[in-house]
C-alpha positions as CSV (number, residue, x, y, z in Angstrom):
1,M,-110.3,21.7,2.9
2,L,-109.8,20.2,-0.5
3,R,-108.6,23.5,-1.7
4,Q,-106.0,23.7,1.0
5,R,-104.3,20.3,0.3
6,P,-102.3,21.5,-2.7
7,R,-101.0,24.4,-0.5
8,Q,-100.1,21.9,2.2
9,K,-98.3,19.8,-0.2
10,I,-96.4,22.7,-1.6
11,R,-95.5,23.9,1.9
12,R,-94.4,20.3,2.9
13,S,-92.4,20.0,-0.3
14,Y,-90.8,23.4,0.3
15,F,-90.0,22.4,3.9
16,I,-88.4,19.2,2.8
17,F,-86.4,21.1,0.1
18,L,-85.1,23.5,2.7
19,V,-84.2,20.7,5.0
20,I,-82.3,18.9,2.3
21,F,-80.7,22.1,1.1
22,F,-79.6,22.9,4.6
23,I,-78.1,19.4,5.1
24,V,-76.3,19.5,1.8
25,Y,-75.0,23.0,2.7
26,I,-73.7,21.8,6.0
27,L,-72.0,18.7,4.4
28,I,-70.4,20.8,1.6
29,N,-69.3,23.4,4.1
30,S,-67.8,20.8,6.4
31,I,-65.9,19.1,3.6
32,M,-64.5,22.5,2.3
33,T,-63.6,23.6,5.8
34,G,-61.8,20.3,6.5
35,S,-59.9,20.6,3.2
36,M,-58.9,24.1,4.1
37,L,-57.9,23.1,7.6
38,K,-55.9,20.2,6.2
39,G,-54.3,22.5,3.7
40,S,-53.5,25.0,6.3
41,L,-52.0,22.3,8.5
42,Q,-49.9,21.0,5.7
43,Q,-48.7,24.5,4.9
44,I,-47.8,25.1,8.5
45,V,-45.8,21.8,8.6
46,C,-44.2,22.5,5.2
47,D,-43.3,26.0,6.4
48,D,-41.9,24.7,9.6
49,V,-39.8,21.9,7.9
50,T,-38.6,24.5,5.4
51,K,-37.5,26.7,8.2
52,V,-35.8,23.9,10.0
53,R,-34.0,22.8,6.9
54,R,-32.9,26.3,6.2
55,D,-31.6,26.6,9.7
56,T,-30.0,23.1,9.4
57,Y,-28.4,23.4,6.0
58,G,-28.0,27.2,5.5
59,T,-30.0,29.6,3.4
60,D,-27.4,29.7,0.6
61,L,-26.0,26.2,0.9
62,D,-22.6,25.6,-0.8
63,M,-21.3,22.3,0.5
64,T,-18.1,22.5,-1.6
65,S,-17.0,25.8,-0.2
66,H,-15.0,24.5,2.9
67,Q,-13.1,22.2,3.0
68,H,-1.6,4.3,29.8
69,Q,0.7,1.7,28.5
70,T,-1.1,-1.6,28.5
71,N,-3.9,-3.0,26.5
72,A,-5.8,-3.4,29.8
73,S,-6.0,0.4,30.0
74,V,-8.3,0.3,26.9
75,H,-11.0,-1.3,29.0
76,K,-11.2,1.2,31.7
77,D,-14.4,3.3,31.8
78,V,-14.5,6.8,30.3
79,K,-16.5,9.2,32.4
80,T,-19.7,10.6,30.8
81,S,-20.0,14.4,30.4
82,G,-23.0,16.2,31.5
83,H,-23.2,18.1,28.2
84,Q,-26.4,16.9,26.6
85,G,-29.5,18.7,25.6
86,V,-32.3,19.2,23.2
87,N,-31.1,19.0,19.6
88,V,-31.5,22.6,18.4
89,D,-30.0,24.8,15.7
90,D,-28.2,28.2,15.9
91,N,-31.6,30.0,16.2
92,N,-32.8,27.7,19.0
93,N,-35.2,25.9,16.7
94,K,-35.5,22.2,17.3
95,K,-34.0,20.1,14.5
96,P,-35.7,17.0,13.1
97,S,-34.8,14.1,15.4
98,V,-36.0,10.7,16.3
99,D,-36.2,11.7,20.0
100,D,-34.3,13.7,22.6
101,R,-32.3,10.8,24.0
102,R,-28.5,10.8,23.8
103,R,-27.2,10.6,20.2
104,Y,-23.9,8.8,19.5
105,L,-21.1,8.8,17.0
106,A,-18.7,5.8,17.3
107,P,-15.5,6.1,15.2
108,L,-14.5,2.5,15.2
109,H,-12.1,3.0,12.2
110,T,-9.6,4.8,14.5
111,Y,-8.2,1.3,15.2
112,F,-7.8,0.5,11.6
113,D,-6.5,3.7,10.1
114,G,-3.1,3.6,8.5
115,G,-1.4,5.0,11.6
116,P,-2.2,6.9,14.8
117,N,-1.8,10.3,13.3
118,W,-4.2,9.6,10.4
119,A,-6.6,8.3,13.0
120,F,-6.2,11.5,15.0
121,S,-7.0,13.5,11.9
122,T,-10.2,11.5,11.1
123,F,-11.2,11.7,14.8
124,R,-11.0,15.4,14.4
125,M,-13.4,15.2,11.5
126,E,-15.8,13.2,13.7
127,L,-15.7,15.8,16.4
128,R,-16.8,18.3,13.8
129,L,-19.8,16.1,12.9
130,A,-20.6,15.4,16.5
131,L,-20.7,19.1,17.1
132,L,-22.9,19.7,14.1
133,Q,-25.4,17.0,14.9
134,N,-25.3,17.3,18.7
135,R,-23.8,13.8,19.3
136,T,-21.8,12.1,22.0
137,I,-18.4,10.7,20.9
138,V,-17.7,7.1,21.8
139,A,-14.1,6.6,23.1
140,T,-12.8,4.0,20.7
141,P,-9.1,3.2,20.8
142,F,-6.2,4.1,18.5
143,R,-3.6,1.6,17.3
144,V,0.2,2.1,17.7
145,H,2.7,2.8,14.9
146,D,2.7,-0.7,13.4
147,R,5.7,0.0,11.1
148,L,7.9,1.1,14.0
149,Q,6.8,-1.1,16.9
150,M,6.9,-4.7,15.8
151,D,7.1,-6.0,19.3
152,I,3.7,-4.5,20.2
153,L,2.1,-4.8,16.8
154,H,-1.6,-3.8,16.7
155,S,-1.8,-2.9,20.4
156,M,-4.2,-0.2,21.4
157,R,-4.2,3.1,23.3
158,T,-7.2,4.9,24.8
159,L,-8.5,8.3,24.1
160,E,-7.4,9.3,27.5
161,D,-3.9,8.1,26.8
162,T,-3.8,10.4,23.8
163,F,-5.9,13.6,24.2
164,D,-7.0,15.8,27.0
165,V,-10.6,14.3,27.3
166,D,-11.7,17.0,29.7
167,K,-11.1,19.6,27.0
168,I,-13.0,17.6,24.5
169,R,-15.9,17.3,26.9
170,E,-16.2,21.1,26.8
171,I,-17.7,20.8,23.4
172,V,-19.1,17.2,23.1
173,P,-19.9,14.5,25.6
174,V,-17.6,11.4,25.7
175,V,-18.7,7.8,26.7
176,S,-17.1,4.4,26.8
177,I,-17.8,1.6,24.3
178,E,-19.7,-0.3,27.0
179,E,-22.0,2.7,27.6
180,F,-22.6,3.0,23.9
181,Y,-23.4,-0.7,23.7
182,Q,-25.9,-0.7,26.6
183,D,-27.8,2.2,25.2
184,C,-27.7,1.2,21.5
185,K,-27.7,-2.6,21.5
186,E,-31.4,-2.7,20.3
187,E,-30.8,-0.2,17.5
188,I,-27.7,-1.4,15.7
189,E,-28.6,-4.5,13.8
190,P,-27.6,-7.2,12.9
191,E,-25.5,-8.5,15.8
192,M,-22.5,-8.8,13.4
193,K,-22.1,-5.0,13.6
194,W,-21.3,-5.3,17.3
195,K,-18.5,-7.9,16.8
196,P,-15.7,-5.3,16.3
197,F,-16.7,-3.4,19.5
198,K,-16.8,-6.6,21.5
199,L,-13.4,-7.6,20.2
200,I,-11.9,-4.3,21.3
201,Q,-13.0,-5.1,24.9
202,N,-11.9,-8.8,24.8
203,K,-9.0,-9.1,27.3
204,T,-8.3,-12.8,26.6
205,I,-6.9,-12.5,23.1
206,T,-3.5,-11.2,21.8
207,N,-3.1,-8.0,19.9
208,R,-2.5,-9.9,16.7
209,E,-5.6,-12.1,17.2
210,R,-7.7,-9.1,17.9
211,F,-6.5,-7.3,14.8
212,L,-7.1,-10.3,12.5
213,K,-10.5,-11.1,13.9
214,M,-11.5,-7.4,13.6
215,Q,-10.3,-7.3,10.0
216,Q,-12.5,-10.3,9.2
217,A,-15.5,-8.8,11.0
218,V,-15.3,-5.4,9.4
219,G,-14.7,-7.0,6.0
220,E,-18.0,-8.8,6.4
221,I,-19.7,-5.6,7.4
222,R,-18.2,-3.8,4.4
223,K,-19.5,-6.5,2.1
224,N,-23.0,-7.0,3.5
225,Y,-23.9,-3.8,5.2
226,P,-22.2,-0.9,3.3
227,F,-22.6,2.6,4.4
228,K,-24.6,3.9,1.4
229,S,-24.5,7.6,2.2
230,R,-20.7,7.9,2.0
231,V,-19.3,11.0,0.3
232,N,-16.4,10.2,-2.0
233,E,-13.6,12.5,-3.3
234,D,-15.3,12.9,-6.7
235,S,-18.9,13.0,-5.4
236,P,-21.2,15.9,-6.5
237,S,-21.6,18.6,-3.9
238,D,-25.2,17.4,-3.3
239,A,-23.8,14.2,-1.8
240,N,-22.8,16.2,1.4
241,R,-26.4,17.3,1.9
242,I,-27.7,13.8,1.4
243,F,-25.2,12.4,3.9
244,L,-26.3,14.8,6.5
245,E,-30.0,14.2,5.9
246,N,-29.6,10.4,6.0
247,T,-27.6,10.4,9.2
248,W,-29.4,13.1,11.1
249,N,-32.1,10.9,12.5
250,T,-29.8,7.9,13.2
251,R,-29.5,8.0,16.9
252,C,-26.7,5.4,17.2
253,L,-24.2,6.1,14.3
254,A,-21.1,4.0,13.9
255,F,-18.4,4.5,11.2
256,Y,-16.3,1.4,10.5
257,F,-14.0,2.9,7.8
258,D,-12.3,6.3,7.5
259,E,-13.7,6.8,4.0
260,D,-17.2,6.9,5.6
261,I,-16.3,10.4,6.9
262,R,-13.1,11.4,5.1
263,W,-14.5,13.5,2.3
264,L,-17.6,15.0,4.0
265,K,-17.8,18.8,3.9
266,T,-20.4,21.0,5.6
267,W,-21.4,24.6,5.2
268,K,-20.1,25.2,8.8
269,D,-16.7,23.5,8.5
270,D,-14.6,26.7,9.1
271,Q,-16.6,27.5,12.3
272,L,-16.7,23.8,13.5
273,F,-13.1,23.0,12.9
274,A,-12.0,26.2,14.6
275,Q,-13.9,25.2,17.7
276,V,-12.5,21.6,17.5
277,N,-9.0,22.8,17.1
278,K,-9.3,25.0,20.2
279,H,-10.3,21.9,22.2
280,L,-7.6,19.5,20.9
281,A,-4.7,19.1,23.3
282,W,-2.5,16.2,24.2
283,A,-3.1,14.3,27.4
284,P,-2.1,15.9,30.7
285,Y,0.7,13.4,31.4
286,I,2.3,14.3,28.0
287,R,2.2,18.0,28.7
288,H,3.6,17.4,32.1
289,M,6.6,15.6,30.8
290,V,7.2,18.4,28.2
291,D,6.9,21.0,30.9
292,E,9.9,19.4,32.6
293,V,12.2,19.5,29.6
294,Y,11.0,22.3,27.3
295,G,13.2,24.9,29.0
296,T,16.3,22.9,28.4
297,I,15.9,22.8,24.6
298,C,18.3,25.3,22.9
299,D,19.3,26.6,26.4
300,G,15.9,28.1,26.9
301,K,16.1,30.3,23.8
302,E,13.3,30.5,21.2
303,F,13.6,27.7,18.6
304,P,11.7,26.2,15.6
305,V,10.8,22.6,15.3
306,I,11.4,20.8,12.0
307,H,9.6,17.6,11.2
308,W,11.6,15.4,8.8
309,R,10.1,12.3,7.5
310,N,11.1,10.4,4.3
311,R,8.1,8.2,4.2
312,T,9.2,6.2,1.2
313,G,12.5,5.5,2.9
314,E,10.6,4.3,5.9
315,G,8.5,1.9,3.9
316,C,11.5,0.6,2.0
317,L,13.5,-0.3,5.1
318,L,15.1,-3.7,4.5
319,G,13.6,-6.6,6.3
320,T,10.2,-5.0,7.0
321,P,7.0,-6.8,5.9
322,W,6.0,-3.6,3.9
323,Q,9.1,-3.5,1.7
324,K,7.6,-5.4,-1.3
325,K,4.2,-3.6,-1.0
326,V,5.6,-0.1,-0.6
327,C,8.8,0.0,-2.6
328,K,8.2,0.7,-6.3
329,A,10.6,1.7,-9.1
330,E,9.6,5.4,-8.9
331,D,10.3,5.3,-5.1
332,S,13.9,4.3,-5.7
333,M,14.2,7.0,-8.2
334,N,12.8,9.6,-5.9
335,L,15.0,8.5,-3.0
336,K,18.0,8.9,-5.3
337,I,17.0,12.4,-6.3
338,M,16.4,13.4,-2.7
339,S,19.8,12.0,-1.7
340,E,21.5,14.1,-4.4
341,L,19.6,17.2,-3.3
342,V,20.1,16.7,0.5
343,T,23.2,19.0,0.7
344,L,21.3,21.8,-1.1
345,M,18.3,21.3,1.2
346,V,20.4,21.5,4.3
347,D,22.2,24.6,3.1
348,S,18.9,26.3,2.3
349,L,17.5,25.5,5.7
350,V,20.5,26.7,7.6
351,E,20.6,29.9,5.6
352,Y,16.9,30.5,6.4
353,M,17.5,29.7,10.1
354,H,20.3,32.2,10.4
355,S,18.4,34.9,8.5
356,S,15.5,34.4,10.9
357,N,17.9,34.8,13.9
358,Y,17.6,31.2,15.0
359,Q,20.8,29.6,16.3
360,C,19.3,26.3,17.3
361,V,16.5,24.0,16.0
362,Y,14.7,20.9,17.3
363,I,14.3,18.0,14.7
364,A,11.5,15.5,15.1
365,Y,12.1,12.4,12.9
366,P,11.5,8.6,12.9
367,P,14.0,6.5,14.9
368,Y,16.3,5.4,12.1
369,E,19.2,6.9,10.2
370,Q,18.5,10.0,8.1
371,E,21.0,11.5,5.7
372,F,19.4,14.9,6.0
373,V,19.6,14.9,9.8
374,N,23.2,13.7,9.8
375,K,24.3,16.5,7.4
376,L,22.4,19.1,9.4
377,K,24.3,18.2,12.5
378,D,27.6,19.1,10.7
379,K,26.5,22.7,10.2
380,S,26.9,25.7,12.4
381,L,23.5,25.3,14.0
382,G,22.6,23.9,17.4
383,I,20.6,20.7,16.9
384,F,18.3,19.1,19.5
385,S,16.3,15.9,19.1
386,L,14.5,13.3,21.2
387,R,17.7,11.8,22.6
388,D,18.6,15.2,24.2
389,I,15.4,15.4,26.3
390,M,15.4,11.9,27.9
391,S,14.5,12.9,31.4
392,S,14.0,10.1,33.9
393,E,10.2,10.3,33.3
394,I,10.4,10.3,29.5
395,S,12.9,7.5,29.7
396,R,10.2,5.3,31.1
397,Y,8.7,5.4,27.5
398,K,12.0,4.9,25.6
399,D,10.6,1.9,23.8
400,D,7.1,3.3,23.3
401,N,7.1,5.2,20.1
402,Y,3.4,6.1,20.4
403,V,4.1,8.2,23.5
404,L,7.5,9.5,22.3
405,S,5.9,10.7,19.1
406,I,3.2,12.7,20.9
407,I,5.8,14.2,23.2
408,E,7.6,15.6,20.2
409,Q,4.3,16.8,18.8
410,E,3.6,18.7,22.0
411,I,7.1,20.3,21.7
412,A,6.2,21.2,18.1
413,V,2.9,22.8,19.2
414,R,4.8,25.1,21.6
415,A,7.6,26.1,19.3
416,K,8.0,29.6,17.9
417,L,7.9,28.2,14.4
418,F,7.0,24.8,13.0
419,I,8.4,23.6,9.7
420,G,6.3,20.6,8.6
421,W,6.5,17.7,6.3
422,R,3.8,18.5,3.8
423,E,2.1,15.2,3.2
424,S,2.3,13.9,6.8
425,S,-0.7,13.5,9.1
426,W,1.8,14.0,12.0
427,T,2.5,17.5,10.7
428,R,-1.2,18.2,10.0
429,I,-2.4,17.5,13.5
430,V,0.3,19.8,14.8
431,Y,-0.7,22.5,12.4
432,N,-4.4,22.2,13.5
433,I,-3.5,22.5,17.2
434,R,-1.2,25.5,16.5
435,Y,-3.8,27.5,14.4
436,P,-5.9,28.7,17.4
437,L,-2.6,29.7,19.1
438,N,-1.7,32.0,16.2
439,R,1.7,30.3,15.8
440,P,3.2,30.2,12.3
441,N,3.5,27.0,10.3
442,L,5.7,26.5,7.2
443,P,6.0,23.5,4.8
444,L,9.6,22.6,4.2
445,P,9.4,23.0,0.4
446,R,8.4,26.7,1.0
447,V,11.6,27.5,2.8
448,P,13.5,30.0,0.6
449,N,15.8,28.5,-1.9
450,M,14.6,24.9,-1.4
451,P,14.9,22.9,-4.6
452,K,11.7,23.3,-6.7
453,V,11.7,19.6,-7.5
454,L,10.5,18.9,-4.0
455,Q,7.1,20.0,-5.0
456,V,7.0,17.1,-7.4
457,I,8.7,14.3,-5.6
458,W,7.6,15.1,-2.1
459,M,7.1,11.8,-0.3
């Protein structure tokens, strides 16, 4: 028995060694397997995120490659579209998102932009972004032409007063400000950011009071809560990608200033803007009024529309509050040059009209005396303007330049040829609606034999 004890000890020690070795082996194997599993999961996630980002931003991303009549009507509800779904990309892959609830874009700045047509242009930019990020557009109002309608200064018009909302709903949902507030009131902080939206819906204050209070409110927002992802005119191309990344997971997105969106470019701009342009149309009541008079213009023959606007002259009108702000020494010089060239400009235009077999034109211009228009009327060319189409229905809006302006824009959209004022947002919105219709546009300085100096002093 004594001889067997060493063997028993050896066997026991060997058994203990095997047990310890087995336990260590299991622990090491578990740790390595866990690390491998974690690494595999991380790789799967990274691959998935990379795939989503490629689908979201493009495989070869080049962000620089593309470039009714009362204020009470503002407060009526806008019907909600049923167009809403999971946020997916072109390949049906789900994009990164906070959740699948409705996502919003509220363009508050459309009330503050320099004029309605500039607001229309920036609204078009917002529709592009809403399409890209699968967002619902909030129906914020537009402001009237403040330089031309002093009696209703700062009053508002709804989206439905302006555009065909049903056509917009074909590509993005549309909701009212109240619906936006109810769904997002817990997500947009602090409360100060809601003040402009509440002022828009306040029926107890005057137009001027609303405008001044909103100016104060957005000024405070600009100072204390700036939009840090903004793309500027001189921003590097990477700024566009950063903007899209930083806004993607913001469910309730509000822009208070046009510069928040003005310079943004995306890799899909050509495709997105083409789709937006197809769905931009003036409100049905506008189109109905034009239906009634269009056939009377130029006796029913095909005609071009010319948009004439001397913007500096408009700003320098005597007695306006903008005279001292707008009129500068160079403005007076440019006005003088244009006045000296007006005969040559008219002769060049008439010659081009005759060579193109047009015997009649429609001229859209602001409601004050224009030397260019007066001289054109003296030529052997039929001239039509707003005063010639004042049907009984249109006459109801004779003091409403907001509606009259859109009526002329609808006429310009339908015309055989549109000759535009190069630097005008009025002209640009007409161009954009005409593009999908394959109707030609021509800037006035490009009319044959126009003075070359117009390329320099165009105002």
